[in-house]
PDB file with one MODEL, atoms N, CA, C and O in Angstrom:
MODEL        1
ATOM      1  N   UNK A   1    -210.558-204.378 154.915  1.00  0.00           N
ATOM      2  CA  UNK A   1    -211.322-205.453 154.547  1.00  0.00           C
ATOM      3  C   UNK A   1    -212.423-204.696 153.461  1.00  0.00           C
ATOM      4  O   UNK A   1    -213.055-203.706 153.830  1.00  0.00           O
ATOM      5  N   UNK A   2    -212.562-205.200 152.255  1.00  0.00           N
ATOM      6  CA  UNK A   2    -213.181-204.479 151.259  1.00  0.00           C
ATOM      7  C   UNK A   2    -214.635-204.591 151.641  1.00  0.00           C
ATOM      8  O   UNK A   2    -215.224-203.512 151.576  1.00  0.00           O
ATOM      9  N   UNK A   3    -215.326-205.569 152.003  1.00  0.00           N
ATOM     10  CA  UNK A   3    -216.879-205.549 152.632  1.00  0.00           C
ATOM     11  C   UNK A   3    -216.932-204.341 153.433  1.00  0.00           C
ATOM     12  O   UNK A   3    -217.596-203.376 153.057  1.00  0.00           O
ATOM     13  N   UNK A   4    -216.330-204.336 154.420  1.00  0.00           N
ATOM     14  CA  UNK A   4    -216.266-203.165 155.346  1.00  0.00           C
ATOM     15  C   UNK A   4    -216.298-202.018 154.630  1.00  0.00           C
ATOM     16  O   UNK A   4    -217.243-201.245 154.786  1.00  0.00           O
ATOM     17  N   UNK A   5    -215.494-201.797 153.931  1.00  0.00           N
ATOM     18  CA  UNK A   5    -215.225-200.414 153.058  1.00  0.00           C
ATOM     19  C   UNK A   5    -216.360-200.197 152.208  1.00  0.00           C
ATOM     20  O   UNK A   5    -216.737-199.025 152.216  1.00  0.00           O
ATOM     21  N   UNK A   6    -216.996-200.949 151.500  1.00  0.00           N
ATOM     22  CA  UNK A   6    -217.914-200.908 150.748  1.00  0.00           C
ATOM     23  C   UNK A   6    -219.326-200.588 151.350  1.00  0.00           C
ATOM     24  O   UNK A   6    -220.133-199.809 150.845  1.00  0.00           O
ATOM     25  N   UNK A   7    -219.497-201.278 152.461  1.00  0.00           N
ATOM     26  CA  UNK A   7    -220.709-200.887 153.397  1.00  0.00           C
ATOM     27  C   UNK A   7    -220.551-199.365 153.851  1.00  0.00           C
ATOM     28  O   UNK A   7    -221.404-198.500 153.656  1.00  0.00           O
ATOM     29  N   UNK A   8    -219.308-199.172 154.494  1.00  0.00           N
ATOM     30  CA  UNK A   8    -219.396-197.797 155.048  1.00  0.00           C
ATOM     31  C   UNK A   8    -219.527-196.775 153.953  1.00  0.00           C
ATOM     32  O   UNK A   8    -219.881-195.637 154.262  1.00  0.00           O
ATOM     33  N   UNK A   9    -219.272-197.081 152.698  1.00  0.00           N
ATOM     34  CA  UNK A   9    -219.319-195.980 151.397  1.00  0.00           C
ATOM     35  C   UNK A   9    -220.859-196.130 151.065  1.00  0.00           C
ATOM     36  O   UNK A   9    -221.397-195.263 150.376  1.00  0.00           O
ATOM     37  N   UNK A  10    -221.521-197.122 151.502  1.00  0.00           N
ATOM     38  CA  UNK A  10    -223.110-197.501 150.984  1.00  0.00           C
ATOM     39  C   UNK A  10    -222.860-197.749 149.479  1.00  0.00           C
ATOM     40  O   UNK A  10    -223.572-197.212 148.631  1.00  0.00           O
ATOM     41  N   UNK A  11    -221.815-198.590 149.156  1.00  0.00           N
ATOM     42  CA  UNK A  11    -221.601-198.723 147.631  1.00  0.00           C
ATOM     43  C   UNK A  11    -222.306-200.038 147.458  1.00  0.00           C
ATOM     44  O   UNK A  11    -222.391-200.842 148.386  1.00  0.00           O
ATOM     45  N   UNK A  12    -222.846-200.267 146.185  1.00  0.00           N
ATOM     46  CA  UNK A  12    -223.613-201.314 145.865  1.00  0.00           C
ATOM     47  C   UNK A  12    -222.923-201.839 144.636  1.00  0.00           C
ATOM     48  O   UNK A  12    -222.657-201.172 143.637  1.00  0.00           O
ATOM     49  N   UNK A  13    -222.681-203.033 144.816  1.00  0.00           N
ATOM     50  CA  UNK A  13    -221.900-203.892 143.783  1.00  0.00           C
ATOM     51  C   UNK A  13    -222.786-204.542 142.793  1.00  0.00           C
ATOM     52  O   UNK A  13    -223.914-204.932 143.094  1.00  0.00           O
ATOM     53  N   UNK A  14    -222.208-204.674 141.460  1.00  0.00           N
ATOM     54  CA  UNK A  14    -223.014-205.331 140.657  1.00  0.00           C
ATOM     55  C   UNK A  14    -222.978-206.975 140.989  1.00  0.00           C
ATOM     56  O   UNK A  14    -222.088-207.378 141.738  1.00  0.00           O
ATOM     57  N   UNK A  15    -223.787-207.768 140.523  1.00  0.00           N
ATOM     58  CA  UNK A  15    -223.907-208.919 140.967  1.00  0.00           C
ATOM     59  C   UNK A  15    -222.468-209.945 141.012  1.00  0.00           C
ATOM     60  O   UNK A  15    -222.118-210.607 141.989  1.00  0.00           O
ATOM     61  N   UNK A  16    -221.831-209.880 139.815  1.00  0.00           N
ATOM     62  CA  UNK A  16    -220.692-210.577 139.634  1.00  0.00           C
ATOM     63  C   UNK A  16    -219.690-210.289 140.578  1.00  0.00           C
ATOM     64  O   UNK A  16    -218.989-211.165 141.085  1.00  0.00           O
ATOM     65  N   UNK A  17    -219.575-208.736 140.904  1.00  0.00           N
ATOM     66  CA  UNK A  17    -218.570-208.222 141.916  1.00  0.00           C
ATOM     67  C   UNK A  17    -218.968-208.676 143.431  1.00  0.00           C
ATOM     68  O   UNK A  17    -218.148-208.937 144.311  1.00  0.00           O
ATOM     69  N   UNK A  18    -220.297-208.717 143.555  1.00  0.00           N
ATOM     70  CA  UNK A  18    -220.666-209.192 144.767  1.00  0.00           C
ATOM     71  C   UNK A  18    -220.314-210.609 145.091  1.00  0.00           C
ATOM     72  O   UNK A  18    -219.749-210.857 146.156  1.00  0.00           O
ATOM     73  N   UNK A  19    -220.651-211.674 144.132  1.00  0.00           N
ATOM     74  CA  UNK A  19    -220.260-212.965 144.335  1.00  0.00           C
ATOM     75  C   UNK A  19    -218.756-213.072 144.408  1.00  0.00           C
ATOM     76  O   UNK A  19    -218.273-213.785 145.288  1.00  0.00           O
ATOM     77  N   UNK A  20    -218.039-212.486 143.636  1.00  0.00           N
ATOM     78  CA  UNK A  20    -216.500-212.675 143.659  1.00  0.00           C
ATOM     79  C   UNK A  20    -216.104-212.308 145.214  1.00  0.00           C
ATOM     80  O   UNK A  20    -215.426-213.126 145.835  1.00  0.00           O
ATOM     81  N   UNK A  21    -216.512-211.111 145.834  1.00  0.00           N
ATOM     82  CA  UNK A  21    -216.241-210.788 147.088  1.00  0.00           C
ATOM     83  C   UNK A  21    -216.841-211.682 148.131  1.00  0.00           C
ATOM     84  O   UNK A  21    -216.150-212.060 149.077  1.00  0.00           O
ATOM     85  N   UNK A  22    -218.104-212.040 148.002  1.00  0.00           N
ATOM     86  CA  UNK A  22    -218.720-212.892 148.811  1.00  0.00           C
ATOM     87  C   UNK A  22    -218.139-214.176 149.211  1.00  0.00           C
ATOM     88  O   UNK A  22    -218.082-214.629 150.354  1.00  0.00           O
ATOM     89  N   UNK A  23    -217.673-214.756 148.016  1.00  0.00           N
ATOM     90  CA  UNK A  23    -216.961-216.282 148.034  1.00  0.00           C
ATOM     91  C   UNK A  23    -215.844-216.063 148.838  1.00  0.00           C
ATOM     92  O   UNK A  23    -215.424-216.995 149.524  1.00  0.00           O
ATOM     93  N   UNK A  24    -215.288-214.951 148.861  1.00  0.00           N
ATOM     94  CA  UNK A  24    -213.987-214.935 149.998  1.00  0.00           C
ATOM     95  C   UNK A  24    -214.423-214.599 151.367  1.00  0.00           C
ATOM     96  O   UNK A  24    -213.661-214.881 152.292  1.00  0.00           O
ATOM     97  N   UNK A  25    -215.698-213.958 151.643  1.00  0.00           N
ATOM     98  CA  UNK A  25    -216.040-213.587 152.933  1.00  0.00           C
ATOM     99  C   UNK A  25    -216.984-214.456 153.589  1.00  0.00           C
ATOM    100  O   UNK A  25    -217.206-214.275 154.786  1.00  0.00           O
ATOM    101  N   UNK A  26    -217.655-215.510 152.866  1.00  0.00           N
ATOM    102  CA  UNK A  26    -218.532-216.119 153.582  1.00  0.00           C
ATOM    103  C   UNK A  26    -218.112-217.322 154.447  1.00  0.00           C
ATOM    104  O   UNK A  26    -218.943-217.917 155.134  1.00  0.00           O
ATOM    105  N   UNK A  27    -216.891-217.652 154.409  1.00  0.00           N
ATOM    106  CA  UNK A  27    -216.261-218.596 155.280  1.00  0.00           C
ATOM    107  C   UNK A  27    -216.179-220.126 154.818  1.00  0.00           C
ATOM    108  O   UNK A  27    -215.635-220.953 155.549  1.00  0.00           O
ATOM    109  N   UNK A  28    -216.633-220.416 153.807  1.00  0.00           N
ATOM    110  CA  UNK A  28    -216.630-221.707 153.226  1.00  0.00           C
ATOM    111  C   UNK A  28    -215.265-222.369 153.002  1.00  0.00           C
ATOM    112  O   UNK A  28    -215.035-223.550 153.261  1.00  0.00           O
ATOM    113  N   UNK A  29    -214.385-221.502 152.498  1.00  0.00           N
ATOM    114  CA  UNK A  29    -212.917-222.107 152.232  1.00  0.00           C
ATOM    115  C   UNK A  29    -212.369-222.771 153.454  1.00  0.00           C
ATOM    116  O   UNK A  29    -211.998-223.937 153.323  1.00  0.00           O
ATOM    117  N   UNK A  30    -212.256-222.144 154.732  1.00  0.00           N
ATOM    118  CA  UNK A  30    -211.878-222.607 155.741  1.00  0.00           C
ATOM    119  C   UNK A  30    -212.429-224.136 156.152  1.00  0.00           C
ATOM    120  O   UNK A  30    -211.742-225.109 156.463  1.00  0.00           O
ATOM    121  N   UNK A  31    -213.887-224.039 156.056  1.00  0.00           N
ATOM    122  CA  UNK A  31    -214.828-225.189 156.452  1.00  0.00           C
ATOM    123  C   UNK A  31    -214.467-226.288 155.576  1.00  0.00           C
ATOM    124  O   UNK A  31    -214.462-227.421 156.056  1.00  0.00           O
ATOM    125  N   UNK A  32    -214.121-226.087 154.190  1.00  0.00           N
ATOM    126  CA  UNK A  32    -213.697-227.071 153.287  1.00  0.00           C
ATOM    127  C   UNK A  32    -212.482-227.568 153.593  1.00  0.00           C
ATOM    128  O   UNK A  32    -212.265-228.776 153.491  1.00  0.00           O
ATOM    129  N   UNK A  33    -211.603-226.752 153.979  1.00  0.00           N
ATOM    130  CA  UNK A  33    -210.147-227.319 154.389  1.00  0.00           C
ATOM    131  C   UNK A  33    -210.266-228.270 155.575  1.00  0.00           C
ATOM    132  O   UNK A  33    -209.655-229.338 155.626  1.00  0.00           O
ATOM    133  N   UNK A  34    -211.167-227.780 156.621  1.00  0.00           N
ATOM    134  CA  UNK A  34    -211.322-228.581 157.801  1.00  0.00           C
ATOM    135  C   UNK A  34    -212.085-230.032 157.430  1.00  0.00           C
ATOM    136  O   UNK A  34    -211.747-231.073 157.994  1.00  0.00           O
ATOM    137  N   UNK A  35    -212.991-229.994 156.574  1.00  0.00           N
ATOM    138  CA  UNK A  35    -213.543-231.369 156.243  1.00  0.00           C
ATOM    139  C   UNK A  35    -212.654-232.173 155.482  1.00  0.00           C
ATOM    140  O   UNK A  35    -212.779-233.397 155.534  1.00  0.00           O
ATOM    141  N   UNK A  36    -211.655-231.583 154.690  1.00  0.00           N
ATOM    142  CA  UNK A  36    -210.756-232.324 154.014  1.00  0.00           C
ATOM    143  C   UNK A  36    -209.517-232.983 154.649  1.00  0.00           C
ATOM    144  O   UNK A  36    -208.733-233.749 154.088  1.00  0.00           O
ATOM    145  N   UNK A  37    -209.481-232.531 155.964  1.00  0.00           N
ATOM    146  CA  UNK A  37    -208.139-232.745 156.747  1.00  0.00           C
ATOM    147  C   UNK A  37    -207.937-234.191 156.805  1.00  0.00           C
ATOM    148  O   UNK A  37    -206.818-234.632 156.547  1.00  0.00           O
ATOM    149  N   UNK A  38    -209.063-235.120 157.169  1.00  0.00           N
ATOM    150  CA  UNK A  38    -208.746-236.312 157.432  1.00  0.00           C
ATOM    151  C   UNK A  38    -208.898-237.303 156.127  1.00  0.00           C
ATOM    152  O   UNK A  38    -208.842-238.532 156.177  1.00  0.00           O
ATOM    153  N   UNK A  39    -209.096-236.529 154.986  1.00  0.00           N
ATOM    154  CA  UNK A  39    -209.230-237.373 153.893  1.00  0.00           C
ATOM    155  C   UNK A  39    -207.953-237.422 152.991  1.00  0.00           C
ATOM    156  O   UNK A  39    -207.330-236.361 152.939  1.00  0.00           O
ATOM    157  N   UNK A  40    -207.504-238.374 152.340  1.00  0.00           N
ATOM    158  CA  UNK A  40    -206.346-238.510 151.576  1.00  0.00           C
ATOM    159  C   UNK A  40    -206.497-238.210 150.296  1.00  0.00           C
ATOM    160  O   UNK A  40    -206.425-239.141 149.494  1.00  0.00           O
ATOM    161  N   UNK A  41    -206.693-237.114 149.900  1.00  0.00           N
ATOM    162  CA  UNK A  41    -206.873-236.648 148.522  1.00  0.00           C
ATOM    163  C   UNK A  41    -205.716-235.978 147.879  1.00  0.00           C
ATOM    164  O   UNK A  41    -205.341-234.892 148.321  1.00  0.00           O
ATOM    165  N   UNK A  42    -205.152-236.506 146.927  1.00  0.00           N
ATOM    166  CA  UNK A  42    -204.001-236.159 146.166  1.00  0.00           C
ATOM    167  C   UNK A  42    -204.236-234.604 145.647  1.00  0.00           C
ATOM    168  O   UNK A  42    -205.372-234.229 145.360  1.00  0.00           O
ATOM    169  N   UNK A  43    -203.279-233.868 145.560  1.00  0.00           N
ATOM    170  CA  UNK A  43    -203.360-232.336 145.426  1.00  0.00           C
ATOM    171  C   UNK A  43    -203.963-232.292 143.808  1.00  0.00           C
ATOM    172  O   UNK A  43    -204.905-231.556 143.511  1.00  0.00           O
ATOM    173  N   UNK A  44    -203.379-233.057 142.956  1.00  0.00           N
ATOM    174  CA  UNK A  44    -203.863-233.030 141.537  1.00  0.00           C
ATOM    175  C   UNK A  44    -205.401-233.417 141.575  1.00  0.00           C
ATOM    176  O   UNK A  44    -206.048-232.953 140.636  1.00  0.00           O
ATOM    177  N   UNK A  45    -206.014-234.089 142.378  1.00  0.00           N
ATOM    178  CA  UNK A  45    -207.393-234.405 142.452  1.00  0.00           C
ATOM    179  C   UNK A  45    -208.005-232.968 143.034  1.00  0.00           C
ATOM    180  O   UNK A  45    -208.865-232.374 142.382  1.00  0.00           O
ATOM    181  N   UNK A  46    -207.553-232.491 144.193  1.00  0.00           N
ATOM    182  CA  UNK A  46    -208.183-231.361 145.001  1.00  0.00           C
ATOM    183  C   UNK A  46    -208.271-230.203 143.897  1.00  0.00           C
ATOM    184  O   UNK A  46    -209.300-229.533 143.808  1.00  0.00           O
ATOM    185  N   UNK A  47    -207.155-229.977 143.045  1.00  0.00           N
ATOM    186  CA  UNK A  47    -207.034-228.868 142.292  1.00  0.00           C
ATOM    187  C   UNK A  47    -207.565-228.883 140.903  1.00  0.00           C
ATOM    188  O   UNK A  47    -207.439-227.936 140.126  1.00  0.00           O
ATOM    189  N   UNK A  48    -208.192-230.056 140.616  1.00  0.00           N
ATOM    190  CA  UNK A  48    -208.628-230.387 139.309  1.00  0.00           C
ATOM    191  C   UNK A  48    -210.031-229.464 139.002  1.00  0.00           C
ATOM    192  O   UNK A  48    -210.996-229.306 139.750  1.00  0.00           O
ATOM    193  N   UNK A  49    -209.828-228.975 137.792  1.00  0.00           N
ATOM    194  CA  UNK A  49    -210.720-227.804 137.528  1.00  0.00           C
ATOM    195  C   UNK A  49    -212.300-228.107 137.748  1.00  0.00           C
ATOM    196  O   UNK A  49    -213.116-227.237 138.053  1.00  0.00           O
ATOM    197  N   UNK A  50    -212.554-229.264 137.576  1.00  0.00           N
ATOM    198  CA  UNK A  50    -213.927-229.618 137.677  1.00  0.00           C
ATOM    199  C   UNK A  50    -214.456-229.528 139.136  1.00  0.00           C
ATOM    200  O   UNK A  50    -215.539-229.048 139.469  1.00  0.00           O
ATOM    201  N   UNK A  51    -213.544-230.052 139.927  1.00  0.00           N
ATOM    202  CA  UNK A  51    -213.741-230.088 141.565  1.00  0.00           C
ATOM    203  C   UNK A  51    -213.713-228.474 141.956  1.00  0.00           C
ATOM    204  O   UNK A  51    -214.516-228.059 142.792  1.00  0.00           O
ATOM    205  N   UNK A  52    -212.850-227.662 141.384  1.00  0.00           N
ATOM    206  CA  UNK A  52    -212.741-226.256 141.835  1.00  0.00           C
ATOM    207  C   UNK A  52    -214.192-225.599 141.353  1.00  0.00           C
ATOM    208  O   UNK A  52    -214.793-224.798 142.069  1.00  0.00           O
ATOM    209  N   UNK A  53    -214.673-226.025 140.081  1.00  0.00           N
ATOM    210  CA  UNK A  53    -215.885-225.280 139.847  1.00  0.00           C
ATOM    211  C   UNK A  53    -217.086-225.825 140.704  1.00  0.00           C
ATOM    212  O   UNK A  53    -218.083-225.135 140.916  1.00  0.00           O
ATOM    213  N   UNK A  54    -216.947-226.996 141.142  1.00  0.00           N
ATOM    214  CA  UNK A  54    -217.955-227.752 141.877  1.00  0.00           C
ATOM    215  C   UNK A  54    -217.967-226.764 143.359  1.00  0.00           C
ATOM    216  O   UNK A  54    -218.969-226.379 143.961  1.00  0.00           O
ATOM    217  N   UNK A  55    -216.625-226.525 143.683  1.00  0.00           N
ATOM    218  CA  UNK A  55    -216.240-225.841 145.037  1.00  0.00           C
ATOM    219  C   UNK A  55    -217.101-224.456 144.870  1.00  0.00           C
ATOM    220  O   UNK A  55    -218.007-224.147 145.644  1.00  0.00           O
ATOM    221  N   UNK A  56    -216.713-223.711 143.812  1.00  0.00           N
ATOM    222  CA  UNK A  56    -217.472-222.335 143.725  1.00  0.00           C
ATOM    223  C   UNK A  56    -219.003-222.480 143.388  1.00  0.00           C
ATOM    224  O   UNK A  56    -219.763-221.578 143.742  1.00  0.00           O
ATOM    225  N   UNK A  57    -219.449-223.504 142.765  1.00  0.00           N
ATOM    226  CA  UNK A  57    -220.940-223.473 142.609  1.00  0.00           C
ATOM    227  C   UNK A  57    -221.597-223.813 144.082  1.00  0.00           C
ATOM    228  O   UNK A  57    -222.638-223.270 144.450  1.00  0.00           O
ATOM    229  N   UNK A  58    -220.970-224.648 144.784  1.00  0.00           N
ATOM    230  CA  UNK A  58    -221.347-224.918 146.218  1.00  0.00           C
ATOM    231  C   UNK A  58    -221.343-223.588 146.904  1.00  0.00           C
ATOM    232  O   UNK A  58    -222.462-223.193 147.230  1.00  0.00           O
ATOM    233  N   UNK A  59    -220.326-222.803 147.197  1.00  0.00           N
ATOM    234  CA  UNK A  59    -220.410-221.496 147.599  1.00  0.00           C
ATOM    235  C   UNK A  59    -221.377-220.496 147.265  1.00  0.00           C
ATOM    236  O   UNK A  59    -221.947-219.723 148.035  1.00  0.00           O
ATOM    237  N   UNK A  60    -221.519-220.627 145.772  1.00  0.00           N
ATOM    238  CA  UNK A  60    -222.485-219.739 145.219  1.00  0.00           C
ATOM    239  C   UNK A  60    -223.869-220.237 145.864  1.00  0.00           C
ATOM    240  O   UNK A  60    -224.646-219.368 146.260  1.00  0.00           O
ATOM    241  N   UNK A  61    -224.182-221.455 145.977  1.00  0.00           N
ATOM    242  CA  UNK A  61    -225.674-221.828 146.427  1.00  0.00           C
ATOM    243  C   UNK A  61    -225.549-221.533 147.871  1.00  0.00           C
ATOM    244  O   UNK A  61    -226.659-221.370 148.377  1.00  0.00           O
ATOM    245  N   UNK A  62    -224.584-221.414 148.686  1.00  0.00           N
ATOM    246  CA  UNK A  62    -224.534-220.851 149.957  1.00  0.00           C
ATOM    247  C   UNK A  62    -224.869-219.440 150.031  1.00  0.00           C
ATOM    248  O   UNK A  62    -225.674-219.063 150.882  1.00  0.00           O
ATOM    249  N   UNK A  63    -224.300-218.579 149.179  1.00  0.00           N
ATOM    250  CA  UNK A  63    -224.646-217.163 149.028  1.00  0.00           C
ATOM    251  C   UNK A  63    -226.048-216.823 148.894  1.00  0.00           C
ATOM    252  O   UNK A  63    -226.684-215.997 149.549  1.00  0.00           O
ATOM    253  N   UNK A  64    -226.529-217.742 147.747  1.00  0.00           N
ATOM    254  CA  UNK A  64    -228.087-217.279 147.235  1.00  0.00           C
ATOM    255  C   UNK A  64    -228.926-217.852 148.593  1.00  0.00           C
ATOM    256  O   UNK A  64    -229.973-217.261 148.855  1.00  0.00           O
ATOM    257  N   UNK A  65    -228.597-218.754 149.295  1.00  0.00           N
ATOM    258  CA  UNK A  65    -229.490-219.224 150.240  1.00  0.00           C
ATOM    259  C   UNK A  65    -229.392-218.259 151.477  1.00  0.00           C
ATOM    260  O   UNK A  65    -230.350-218.166 152.245  1.00  0.00           O
ATOM    261  N   UNK A  66    -228.369-217.623 151.649  1.00  0.00           N
ATOM    262  CA  UNK A  66    -228.044-216.604 152.602  1.00  0.00           C
ATOM    263  C   UNK A  66    -228.786-215.460 152.249  1.00  0.00           C
ATOM    264  O   UNK A  66    -229.527-215.030 153.133  1.00  0.00           O
ATOM    265  N   UNK A  67    -228.769-214.813 151.082  1.00  0.00           N
ATOM    266  CA  UNK A  67    -229.438-213.586 150.645  1.00  0.00           C
ATOM    267  C   UNK A  67    -230.934-214.000 150.559  1.00  0.00           C
ATOM    268  O   UNK A  67    -231.800-213.265 151.032  1.00  0.00           O
ATOM    269  N   UNK A  68    -231.191-215.009 150.040  1.00  0.00           N
ATOM    270  CA  UNK A  68    -232.752-215.362 149.829  1.00  0.00           C
ATOM    271  C   UNK A  68    -233.484-215.295 151.179  1.00  0.00           C
ATOM    272  O   UNK A  68    -234.667-214.956 151.200  1.00  0.00           O
ATOM    273  N   UNK A  69    -232.787-215.622 152.371  1.00  0.00           N
ATOM    274  CA  UNK A  69    -233.197-215.685 153.802  1.00  0.00           C
ATOM    275  C   UNK A  69    -233.792-214.338 154.127  1.00  0.00           C
ATOM    276  O   UNK A  69    -234.782-214.182 154.841  1.00  0.00           O
ATOM    277  N   UNK A  70    -233.204-213.520 153.627  1.00  0.00           N
ATOM    278  CA  UNK A  70    -233.580-211.998 153.888  1.00  0.00           C
ATOM    279  C   UNK A  70    -234.708-211.433 152.939  1.00  0.00           C
ATOM    280  O   UNK A  70    -235.388-210.432 153.167  1.00  0.00           O
ATOM    281  N   UNK A  71    -234.778-212.190 151.920  1.00  0.00           N
ATOM    282  CA  UNK A  71    -236.051-211.789 150.993  1.00  0.00           C
ATOM    283  C   UNK A  71    -237.339-212.490 151.257  1.00  0.00           C
ATOM    284  O   UNK A  71    -238.342-212.214 150.598  1.00  0.00           O
ATOM    285  N   UNK A  72    -237.343-213.351 152.163  1.00  0.00           N
ATOM    286  CA  UNK A  72    -238.717-213.997 152.402  1.00  0.00           C
ATOM    287  C   UNK A  72    -239.553-213.055 153.250  1.00  0.00           C
ATOM    288  O   UNK A  72    -239.153-212.337 154.167  1.00  0.00           O
ATOM    289  N   UNK A  73    -240.866-213.194 152.748  1.00  0.00           N
ATOM    290  CA  UNK A  73    -241.818-212.382 153.444  1.00  0.00           C
ATOM    291  C   UNK A  73    -242.873-213.122 154.340  1.00  0.00           C
ATOM    292  O   UNK A  73    -243.716-212.476 154.962  1.00  0.00           O
TER     293      UNK A  73
ENDMDL
END
């Protein structure tokens, strides 16, 4: 797992690399899949570029919220 490897090396990622990695490790994709299970959404709708970007933006907000909770004094 890359996140563990980077932490063990005390490696600090640039912001874009951090977001790319964190999108995969925050656990949002399995939650989205579980929420969509009972919905009858066609694949062409689920895979539409606008919805994919909305999904990424939602995950990015989760990441920002998660990181900002550590920064509050």
